[in-house]
All heavy atoms as a GROMACS GRO file, in nm:
protein
  482
    1MET      N    1   2.744  -0.003   7.006
    1MET     CA    2   2.823   0.056   6.899
    1MET      C    3   2.785  -0.004   6.764
    1MET      O    4   2.792   0.063   6.664
    1MET     CB    5   2.971   0.034   6.927
    1MET     CG    6   3.024   0.122   7.037
    1MET     SD    7   3.005   0.294   6.994
    1MET     CE    8   3.171   0.348   7.001
    2LYS      N    9   2.748  -0.126   6.761
    2LYS     CA   10   2.717  -0.192   6.636
    2LYS      C   11   2.600  -0.123   6.564
    2LYS      O   12   2.602  -0.110   6.442
    2LYS     CB   13   2.684  -0.339   6.663
    2LYS     CG   14   2.657  -0.420   6.543
    2LYS     CD   15   2.784  -0.455   6.470
    2LYS     CE   16   2.751  -0.553   6.359
    2LYS     NZ   17   2.855  -0.564   6.262
    3ILE      N   18   2.502  -0.077   6.640
    3ILE     CA   19   2.385  -0.011   6.580
    3ILE      C   20   2.426   0.119   6.513
    3ILE      O   21   2.384   0.148   6.400
    3ILE     CB   22   2.276   0.013   6.687
    3ILE    CG1   23   2.221  -0.121   6.737
    3ILE    CG2   24   2.163   0.098   6.632
    3ILE    CD1   25   2.128  -0.110   6.853
    4LYS      N   26   2.510   0.197   6.580
    4LYS     CA   27   2.554   0.324   6.523
    4LYS      C   28   2.635   0.301   6.396
    4LYS      O   29   2.618   0.374   6.297
    4LYS     CB   30   2.638   0.402   6.624
    4LYS     CG   31   2.557   0.459   6.738
    4LYS     CD   32   2.644   0.537   6.833
    4LYS     CE   33   2.563   0.589   6.950
    4LYS     NZ   34   2.646   0.667   7.043
    5GLU      N   35   2.721   0.200   6.398
    5GLU     CA   36   2.802   0.170   6.280
    5GLU      C   37   2.714   0.126   6.163
    5GLU      O   38   2.737   0.166   6.050
    5GLU     CB   39   2.903   0.061   6.313
    5GLU     CG   40   3.010   0.103   6.410
    5GLU     CD   41   3.095  -0.012   6.458
    5GLU    OE1   42   3.073  -0.127   6.415
    5GLU    OE2   43   3.185   0.012   6.541
    6THR      N   44   2.614   0.045   6.191
    6THR     CA   45   2.522  -0.001   6.087
    6THR      C   46   2.444   0.116   6.029
    6THR      O   47   2.428   0.126   5.907
    6THR     CB   48   2.426  -0.106   6.144
    6THR    OG1   49   2.502  -0.214   6.198
    6THR    CG2   50   2.334  -0.160   6.036
    7LYS      N   51   2.396   0.204   6.117
    7LYS     CA   52   2.319   0.320   6.071
    7LYS      C   53   2.404   0.409   5.981
    7LYS      O   54   2.358   0.452   5.874
    7LYS     CB   55   2.269   0.399   6.192
    7LYS     CG   56   2.183   0.517   6.155
    7LYS     CD   57   2.133   0.590   6.278
    7LYS     CE   58   2.052   0.711   6.238
    7LYS     NZ   59   2.000   0.783   6.353
    8LEU      N   60   2.527   0.435   6.021
    8LEU     CA   61   2.616   0.518   5.940
    8LEU      C   62   2.648   0.451   5.806
    8LEU      O   63   2.651   0.517   5.702
    8LEU     CB   64   2.744   0.549   6.016
    8LEU     CG   65   2.731   0.646   6.133
    8LEU    CD1   66   2.864   0.657   6.207
    8LEU    CD2   67   2.687   0.782   6.085
    9SER      N   68   2.667   0.322   5.810
    9SER     CA   69   2.694   0.247   5.687
    9SER      C   70   2.576   0.254   5.591
    9SER      O   71   2.592   0.275   5.470
    9SER     CB   72   2.726   0.102   5.721
    9SER     OG   73   2.738   0.025   5.605
   10GLN      N   74   2.456   0.239   5.645
   10GLN     CA   75   2.335   0.246   5.562
   10GLN      C   76   2.316   0.385   5.503
   10GLN      O   77   2.278   0.399   5.386
   10GLN     CB   78   2.212   0.205   5.643
   10GLN     CG   79   2.207   0.058   5.673
   10GLN     CD   80   2.091   0.021   5.764
   10GLN    OE1   81   2.031   0.106   5.830
   10GLN    NE2   82   2.060  -0.107   5.768
   11LEU      N   83   2.341   0.489   5.583
   11LEU     CA   84   2.328   0.625   5.533
   11LEU      C   85   2.431   0.654   5.423
   11LEU      O   86   2.400   0.720   5.323
   11LEU     CB   87   2.342   0.727   5.646
   11LEU     CG   88   2.220   0.744   5.736
   11LEU    CD1   89   2.252   0.839   5.850
   11LEU    CD2   90   2.102   0.795   5.658
   12HIS      N   91   2.552   0.604   5.442
   12HIS     CA   92   2.657   0.622   5.342
   12HIS      C   93   2.618   0.552   5.211
   12HIS      O   94   2.633   0.609   5.102
   12HIS     CB   95   2.790   0.568   5.395
   12HIS     CG   96   2.902   0.581   5.297
   12HIS    ND1   97   2.952   0.703   5.258
   12HIS    CD2   98   2.972   0.487   5.228
   12HIS    CE1   99   3.048   0.684   5.170
   12HIS    NE2  100   3.062   0.552   5.151
   13GLU      N  101   2.566   0.430   5.222
   13GLU     CA  102   2.524   0.355   5.103
   13GLU      C  103   2.407   0.424   5.034
   13GLU      O  104   2.402   0.435   4.911
   13GLU     CB  105   2.485   0.212   5.143
   13GLU     CG  106   2.451   0.123   5.027
   13GLU     CD  107   2.570   0.092   4.937
   13GLU    OE1  108   2.684   0.098   4.984
   13GLU    OE2  109   2.546   0.062   4.818
   14LEU      N  110   2.312   0.474   5.113
   14LEU     CA  111   2.198   0.546   5.056
   14LEU      C  112   2.243   0.673   4.986
   14LEU      O  113   2.194   0.706   4.876
   14LEU     CB  114   2.097   0.580   5.166
   14LEU     CG  115   1.970   0.653   5.124
   14LEU    CD1  116   1.890   0.569   5.025
   14LEU    CD2  117   1.885   0.686   5.245
   15ASN      N  118   2.338   0.743   5.044
   15ASN     CA  119   2.392   0.864   4.983
   15ASN      C  120   2.458   0.831   4.849
   15ASN      O  121   2.441   0.902   4.750
   15ASN     CB  122   2.492   0.930   5.078
   15ASN     CG  123   2.529   1.070   5.035
   15ASN    OD1  124   2.478   1.122   4.936
   15ASN    ND2  125   2.617   1.132   5.109
   16LYS      N  126   2.532   0.721   4.845
   16LYS     CA  127   2.598   0.678   4.722
   16LYS      C  128   2.494   0.644   4.613
   16LYS      O  129   2.509   0.685   4.498
   16LYS     CB  130   2.686   0.556   4.751
   16LYS     CG  131   2.763   0.506   4.634
   16LYS     CD  132   2.848   0.387   4.673
   16LYS     CE  133   2.913   0.324   4.551
   16LYS     NZ  134   2.984   0.202   4.584
   17ILE      N  135   2.390   0.573   4.651
   17ILE     CA  136   2.285   0.537   4.556
   17ILE      C  137   2.214   0.661   4.504
   17ILE      O  138   2.184   0.672   4.385
   17ILE     CB  139   2.185   0.438   4.620
   17ILE    CG1  140   2.253   0.304   4.647
   17ILE    CG2  141   2.062   0.418   4.532
   17ILE    CD1  142   2.172   0.209   4.732
   18CYS      N  143   2.187   0.756   4.594
   18CYS     CA  144   2.122   0.880   4.554
   18CYS      C  145   2.209   0.957   4.454
   18CYS      O  146   2.158   1.010   4.354
   18CYS     CB  147   2.091   0.967   4.675
   18CYS     SG  148   1.956   0.906   4.775
   19ASP      N  149   2.339   0.965   4.480
   19ASP     CA  150   2.430   1.033   4.389
   19ASP      C  151   2.433   0.966   4.252
   19ASP      O  152   2.434   1.033   4.149
   19ASP     CB  153   2.572   1.038   4.446
   19ASP     CG  154   2.585   1.137   4.561
   19ASP    OD1  155   2.497   1.225   4.575
   19ASP    OD2  156   2.684   1.125   4.638
   20ASP      N  157   2.434   0.834   4.252
   20ASP     CA  158   2.436   0.760   4.125
   20ASP      C  159   2.311   0.783   4.041
   20ASP      O  160   2.316   0.783   3.918
   20ASP     CB  161   2.453   0.610   4.150
   20ASP     CG  162   2.590   0.575   4.204
   20ASP    OD1  163   2.682   0.661   4.196
   20ASP    OD2  164   2.607   0.463   4.256
   21ASN      N  165   2.197   0.802   4.109
   21ASN     CA  166   2.069   0.814   4.038
   21ASN      C  167   2.019   0.958   4.028
   21ASN      O  168   1.909   0.982   3.979
   21ASN     CB  169   1.963   0.728   4.105
   21ASN     CG  170   1.994   0.580   4.091
   21ASN    OD1  171   2.025   0.534   3.981
   21ASN    ND2  172   1.989   0.507   4.200
   22GLY      N  173   2.096   1.053   4.077
   22GLY     CA  174   2.058   1.193   4.068
   22GLY      C  175   1.943   1.234   4.158
   22GLY      O  176   1.865   1.322   4.126
   23VAL      N  177   1.933   1.170   4.274
   23VAL     CA  178   1.827   1.200   4.370
   23VAL      C  179   1.887   1.283   4.482
   23VAL      O  180   2.000   1.259   4.526
   23VAL     CB  181   1.767   1.069   4.427
   23VAL    CG1  182   1.663   1.098   4.533
   23VAL    CG2  183   1.708   0.984   4.316
   24ASP      N  184   1.811   1.383   4.530
   24ASP     CA  185   1.859   1.468   4.639
   24ASP      C  186   1.855   1.390   4.770
   24ASP      O  187   1.749   1.353   4.820
   24ASP     CB  188   1.771   1.593   4.648
   24ASP     CG  189   1.822   1.691   4.752
   24ASP    OD1  190   1.943   1.688   4.784
   24ASP    OD2  191   1.740   1.772   4.802
   25PHE      N  192   1.973   1.364   4.825
   25PHE     CA  193   1.985   1.284   4.947
   25PHE      C  194   1.919   1.351   5.066
   25PHE      O  195   1.853   1.285   5.147
   25PHE     CB  196   2.132   1.256   4.977
   25PHE     CG  197   2.156   1.186   5.108
   25PHE    CD1  198   2.123   1.053   5.123
   25PHE    CD2  199   2.211   1.254   5.216
   25PHE    CE1  200   2.145   0.988   5.244
   25PHE    CE2  201   2.232   1.190   5.336
   25PHE     CZ  202   2.200   1.057   5.350
   26ASP      N  203   1.934   1.483   5.079
   26ASP     CA  204   1.877   1.555   5.194
   26ASP      C  205   1.725   1.546   5.196
   26ASP      O  206   1.664   1.529   5.302
   26ASP     CB  207   1.923   1.700   5.194
   26ASP     CG  208   2.073   1.713   5.219
   26ASP    OD1  209   2.128   1.628   5.292
   26ASP    OD2  210   2.135   1.807   5.164
   27SER      N  211   1.662   1.556   5.079
   27SER     CA  212   1.517   1.544   5.072
   27SER      C  213   1.472   1.404   5.112
   27SER      O  214   1.375   1.388   5.186
   27SER     CB  215   1.468   1.574   4.931
   27SER     OG  216   1.496   1.706   4.895
   28LEU      N  217   1.543   1.305   5.062
   28LEU     CA  218   1.509   1.166   5.094
   28LEU      C  219   1.528   1.140   5.243
   28LEU      O  220   1.445   1.074   5.306
   28LEU     CB  221   1.594   1.071   5.012
   28LEU     CG  222   1.559   0.923   5.019
   28LEU    CD1  223   1.416   0.900   4.971
   28LEU    CD2  224   1.655   0.843   4.935
   29LYS      N  225   1.634   1.193   5.300
   29LYS     CA  226   1.660   1.175   5.443
   29LYS      C  227   1.550   1.241   5.527
   29LYS      O  228   1.505   1.186   5.627
   29LYS     CB  229   1.797   1.232   5.480
   29LYS     CG  230   1.839   1.200   5.620
   29LYS     CD  231   1.980   1.247   5.648
   29LYS     CE  232   2.016   1.220   5.792
   29LYS     NZ  233   2.143   1.276   5.829
   30ALA      N  234   1.505   1.359   5.484
   30ALA     CA  235   1.396   1.428   5.556
   30ALA      C  236   1.268   1.346   5.550
   30ALA      O  237   1.195   1.336   5.649
   30ALA     CB  238   1.374   1.566   5.496
   31LEU      N  239   1.240   1.285   5.435
   31LEU     CA  240   1.121   1.200   5.423
   31LEU      C  241   1.131   1.078   5.514
   31LEU      O  242   1.032   1.039   5.578
   31LEU     CB  243   1.102   1.156   5.278
   31LEU     CG  244   1.055   1.262   5.181
   31LEU    CD1  245   1.061   1.210   5.038
   31LEU    CD2  246   0.913   1.306   5.215
   32LEU      N  247   1.248   1.017   5.520
   32LEU     CA  248   1.266   0.902   5.607
   32LEU      C  249   1.250   0.940   5.754
   32LEU      O  250   1.190   0.865   5.832
   32LEU     CB  251   1.404   0.840   5.584
   32LEU     CG  252   1.423   0.768   5.450
   32LEU    CD1  253   1.569   0.730   5.432
   32LEU    CD2  254   1.334   0.646   5.440
   33ASP      N  255   1.302   1.056   5.792
   33ASP     CA  256   1.288   1.102   5.931
   33ASP      C  257   1.141   1.128   5.965
   33ASP      O  258   1.097   1.095   6.075
   33ASP     CB  259   1.371   1.227   5.955
   33ASP     CG  260   1.520   1.198   5.959
   33ASP    OD1  261   1.558   1.081   5.981
   33ASP    OD2  262   1.599   1.293   5.938
   34SER      N  263   1.067   1.184   5.871
   34SER     CA  264   0.925   1.210   5.898
   34SER      C  265   0.848   1.080   5.910
   34SER      O  266   0.756   1.068   5.990
   34SER     CB  267   0.864   1.299   5.790
   34SER     OG  268   0.855   1.231   5.666
   35LEU      N  269   0.887   0.978   5.832
   35LEU     CA  270   0.823   0.847   5.842
   35LEU      C  271   0.851   0.783   5.978
   35LEU      O  272   0.762   0.726   6.040
   35LEU     CB  273   0.871   0.757   5.729
   35LEU     CG  274   0.809   0.618   5.722
   35LEU    CD1  275   0.658   0.628   5.700
   35LEU    CD2  276   0.873   0.538   5.611
   36LYS      N  277   0.974   0.795   6.026
   36LYS     CA  278   1.009   0.742   6.159
   36LYS      C  279   0.924   0.810   6.266
   36LYS      O  280   0.873   0.744   6.357
   36LYS     CB  281   1.156   0.765   6.189
   36LYS     CG  282   1.250   0.680   6.110
   36LYS     CD  283   1.394   0.716   6.145
   36LYS     CE  284   1.492   0.660   6.048
   36LYS     NZ  285   1.630   0.704   6.076
   37THR      N  286   0.911   0.942   6.256
   37THR     CA  287   0.832   1.017   6.353
   37THR      C  288   0.686   0.973   6.351
   37THR      O  289   0.624   0.954   6.456
   37THR     CB  290   0.842   1.168   6.324
   37THR    OG1  291   0.979   1.206   6.326
   37THR    CG2  292   0.765   1.249   6.426
   38LYS      N  293   0.633   0.954   6.231
   38LYS     CA  294   0.494   0.911   6.217
   38LYS      C  295   0.474   0.774   6.282
   38LYS      O  296   0.376   0.753   6.353
   38LYS     CB  297   0.457   0.903   6.069
   38LYS     CG  298   0.315   0.862   6.043
   38LYS     CD  299   0.286   0.857   5.894
   38LYS     CE  300   0.147   0.806   5.869
   38LYS     NZ  301   0.120   0.792   5.725
   39LYS      N  302   0.568   0.682   6.261
   39LYS     CA  303   0.556   0.550   6.322
   39LYS      C  304   0.565   0.557   6.474
   39LYS      O  305   0.492   0.490   6.545
   39LYS     CB  306   0.665   0.457   6.268
   39LYS     CG  307   0.637   0.410   6.127
   39LYS     CD  308   0.742   0.311   6.082
   39LYS     CE  309   0.710   0.261   5.943
   39LYS     NZ  310   0.806   0.158   5.900
   40LEU      N  311   0.656   0.641   6.524
   40LEU     CA  312   0.668   0.656   6.669
   40LEU      C  313   0.542   0.714   6.730
   40LEU      O  314   0.497   0.671   6.835
   40LEU     CB  315   0.788   0.744   6.703
   40LEU     CG  316   0.925   0.681   6.686
   40LEU    CD1  317   1.034   0.786   6.706
   40LEU    CD2  318   0.944   0.566   6.781
   41LEU      N  319   0.484   0.812   6.663
   41LEU     CA  320   0.362   0.873   6.715
   41LEU      C  321   0.246   0.775   6.713
   41LEU      O  322   0.163   0.774   6.804
   41LEU     CB  323   0.326   0.999   6.634
   41LEU     CG  324   0.418   1.119   6.657
   41LEU    CD1  325   0.381   1.232   6.563
   41LEU    CD2  326   0.412   1.165   6.801
   42SER      N  327   0.236   0.692   6.610
   42SER     CA  328   0.127   0.595   6.605
   42SER      C  329   0.143   0.491   6.716
   42SER      O  330   0.045   0.448   6.775
   42SER     CB  331   0.119   0.528   6.468
   42SER     OG  332   0.229   0.443   6.445
   43LYS      N  333   0.267   0.449   6.744
   43LYS     CA  334   0.289   0.354   6.853
   43LYS      C  335   0.257   0.419   6.987
   43LYS      O  336   0.199   0.358   7.075
   43LYS     CB  337   0.434   0.305   6.852
   43LYS     CG  338   0.463   0.210   6.738
   43LYS     CD  339   0.606   0.164   6.742
   43LYS     CE  340   0.634   0.072   6.625
   43LYS     NZ  341   0.773   0.024   6.625
   44LYS      N  342   0.296   0.546   7.001
   44LYS     CA  343   0.267   0.618   7.125
   44LYS      C  344   0.116   0.630   7.143
   44LYS      O  345   0.066   0.614   7.254
   44LYS     CB  346   0.332   0.756   7.121
   44LYS     CG  347   0.313   0.835   7.248
   44LYS     CD  348   0.384   0.967   7.239
   44LYS     CE  349   0.360   1.048   7.366
   44LYS     NZ  350   0.426   1.178   7.359
   45ASN      N  351   0.046   0.656   7.034
   45ASN     CA  352  -0.099   0.668   7.040
   45ASN      C  353  -0.160   0.536   7.086
   45ASN      O  354  -0.252   0.534   7.167
   45ASN     CB  355  -0.155   0.709   6.903
   45ASN     CG  356  -0.302   0.743   6.909
   45ASN    OD1  357  -0.353   0.781   7.012
   45ASN    ND2  358  -0.370   0.727   6.798
   46TYR      N  359  -0.108   0.424   7.037
   46TYR     CA  360  -0.157   0.293   7.078
   46TYR      C  361  -0.137   0.274   7.229
   46TYR      O  362  -0.226   0.228   7.299
   46TYR     CB  363  -0.085   0.182   7.002
   46TYR     CG  364  -0.113   0.044   7.058
   46TYR    CD1  365  -0.235  -0.018   7.034
   46TYR    CD2  366  -0.019  -0.021   7.137
   46TYR    CE1  367  -0.262  -0.143   7.087
   46TYR    CE2  368  -0.045  -0.146   7.189
   46TYR     CZ  369  -0.166  -0.206   7.163
   46TYR     OH  370  -0.192  -0.330   7.216
   47HIS      N  371  -0.020   0.311   7.278
   47HIS     CA  372   0.006   0.297   7.421
   47HIS      C  373  -0.084   0.390   7.502
   47HIS      O  374  -0.130   0.352   7.610
   47HIS     CB  375   0.153   0.325   7.453
   47HIS     CG  376   0.246   0.221   7.398
   47HIS    ND1  377   0.238   0.089   7.432
   47HIS    CD2  378   0.348   0.230   7.310
   47HIS    CE1  379   0.330   0.021   7.370
   47HIS    NE2  380   0.399   0.104   7.294
   48GLN      N  381  -0.109   0.509   7.450
   48GLN     CA  382  -0.197   0.601   7.520
   48GLN      C  383  -0.338   0.543   7.530
   48GLN      O  384  -0.403   0.555   7.634
   48GLN     CB  385  -0.200   0.737   7.449
   48GLN     CG  386  -0.280   0.842   7.523
   48GLN     CD  387  -0.221   0.874   7.659
   48GLN    OE1  388  -0.100   0.889   7.673
   48GLN    NE2  389  -0.305   0.885   7.760
   49GLN      N  390  -0.386   0.479   7.424
   49GLN     CA  391  -0.518   0.416   7.428
   49GLN      C  392  -0.521   0.304   7.531
   49GLN      O  393  -0.620   0.288   7.604
   49GLN     CB  394  -0.554   0.360   7.290
   49GLN     CG  395  -0.586   0.466   7.188
   49GLN     CD  396  -0.606   0.408   7.049
   49GLN    OE1  397  -0.570   0.295   7.023
   49GLN    NE2  398  -0.662   0.489   6.960
   50SER      N  399  -0.415   0.226   7.540
   50SER     CA  400  -0.408   0.118   7.638
   50SER      C  401  -0.410   0.174   7.780
   50SER      O  402  -0.477   0.119   7.868
   50SER     CB  403  -0.281   0.035   7.619
   50SER     OG  404  -0.281  -0.025   7.492
   51ILE      N  405  -0.338   0.282   7.801
   51ILE     CA  406  -0.337   0.346   7.933
   51ILE      C  407  -0.476   0.397   7.968
   51ILE      O  408  -0.525   0.376   8.079
   51ILE     CB  409  -0.233   0.460   7.937
   51ILE    CG1  410  -0.092   0.402   7.927
   51ILE    CG2  411  -0.248   0.544   8.063
   51ILE    CD1  412   0.016   0.505   7.903
   52ASP      N  413  -0.541   0.462   7.872
   52ASP     CA  414  -0.676   0.513   7.896
   52ASP      C  415  -0.774   0.400   7.927
   52ASP      O  416  -0.858   0.413   8.017
   52ASP     CB  417  -0.725   0.593   7.775
   52ASP     CG  418  -0.651   0.724   7.756
   52ASP    OD1  419  -0.586   0.770   7.852
   52ASP    OD2  420  -0.661   0.780   7.645
   53ASP      N  421  -0.764   0.291   7.853
   53ASP     CA  422  -0.852   0.176   7.878
   53ASP      C  423  -0.830   0.119   8.018
   53ASP      O  424  -0.927   0.086   8.088
   53ASP     CB  425  -0.830   0.067   7.772
   53ASP     CG  426  -0.880   0.108   7.636
   53ASP    OD1  427  -0.960   0.204   7.626
   53ASP    OD2  428  -0.837   0.042   7.537
   54THR      N  429  -0.706   0.108   8.059
   54THR     CA  430  -0.675   0.056   8.191
   54THR      C  431  -0.730   0.147   8.301
   54THR      O  432  -0.789   0.100   8.398
   54THR     CB  433  -0.523   0.041   8.209
   54THR    OG1  434  -0.473  -0.043   8.104
   54THR    CG2  435  -0.488  -0.020   8.344
   55ILE      N  436  -0.716   0.277   8.282
   55ILE     CA  437  -0.769   0.372   8.380
   55ILE      C  438  -0.920   0.364   8.386
   55ILE      O  439  -0.980   0.362   8.494
   55ILE     CB  440  -0.721   0.515   8.347
   55ILE    CG1  441  -0.571   0.526   8.369
   55ILE    CG2  442  -0.796   0.619   8.430
   55ILE    CD1  443  -0.510   0.655   8.320
   56ASN      N  444  -0.984   0.359   8.270
   56ASN     CA  445  -1.130   0.350   8.267
   56ASN      C  446  -1.182   0.223   8.333
   56ASN      O  447  -1.284   0.225   8.403
   56ASN     CB  448  -1.181   0.360   8.122
   56ASN     CG  449  -1.169   0.500   8.066
   56ASN    OD1  450  -1.170   0.597   8.141
   56ASN    ND2  451  -1.155   0.510   7.936
   57LYS      N  452  -1.115   0.111   8.313
   57LYS     CA  453  -1.154  -0.015   8.378
   57LYS      C  454  -1.139  -0.006   8.528
   57LYS      O  455  -1.222  -0.056   8.604
   57LYS     CB  456  -1.072  -0.131   8.323
   57LYS     CG  457  -1.111  -0.171   8.183
   57LYS     CD  458  -1.024  -0.286   8.135
   57LYS     CE  459  -1.055  -0.322   7.992
   57LYS     NZ  460  -0.966  -0.428   7.940
   58ALA      N  461  -1.034   0.062   8.573
   58ALA     CA  462  -1.010   0.075   8.718
   58ALA      C  463  -1.114   0.166   8.782
   58ALA      O  464  -1.153   0.143   8.896
   58ALA     CB  465  -0.870   0.129   8.742
   59ILE      N  466  -1.160   0.265   8.709
   59ILE     CA  467  -1.259   0.358   8.764
   59ILE      C  468  -1.395   0.293   8.776
   59ILE      O  469  -1.466   0.315   8.874
   59ILE     CB  470  -1.267   0.486   8.675
   59ILE    CG1  471  -1.137   0.565   8.686
   59ILE    CG2  472  -1.386   0.572   8.713
   59ILE    CD1  473  -1.128   0.682   8.592
   60LYS      N  474  -1.429   0.210   8.681
   60LYS     CA  475  -1.562   0.147   8.682
   60LYS      C  476  -1.574   0.045   8.785
   60LYS      O  477  -1.558  -0.005   8.867
   60LYS     CB  478  -1.592   0.084   8.547
   60LYS     CG  479  -1.612   0.187   8.439
   60LYS     CD  480  -1.641   0.122   8.308
   60LYS     CE  481  -1.656   0.229   8.200
   60LYS     NZ  482  -1.684   0.177   8.072
   0.00000   0.00000   0.00000
């Protein structure tokens, strides 16, 4: 539960900062979500390479 509460608190604070500075919160949130996705895909790609290397070593 602590993680969810922290995430909501951070989003609320970010929304407040965006309102104060005239920045569109939805656009910023979409950019942050795309960055998270990019990081997850790069980590997944790393794991896929490790799996491929392990399989190739086993075959040889």
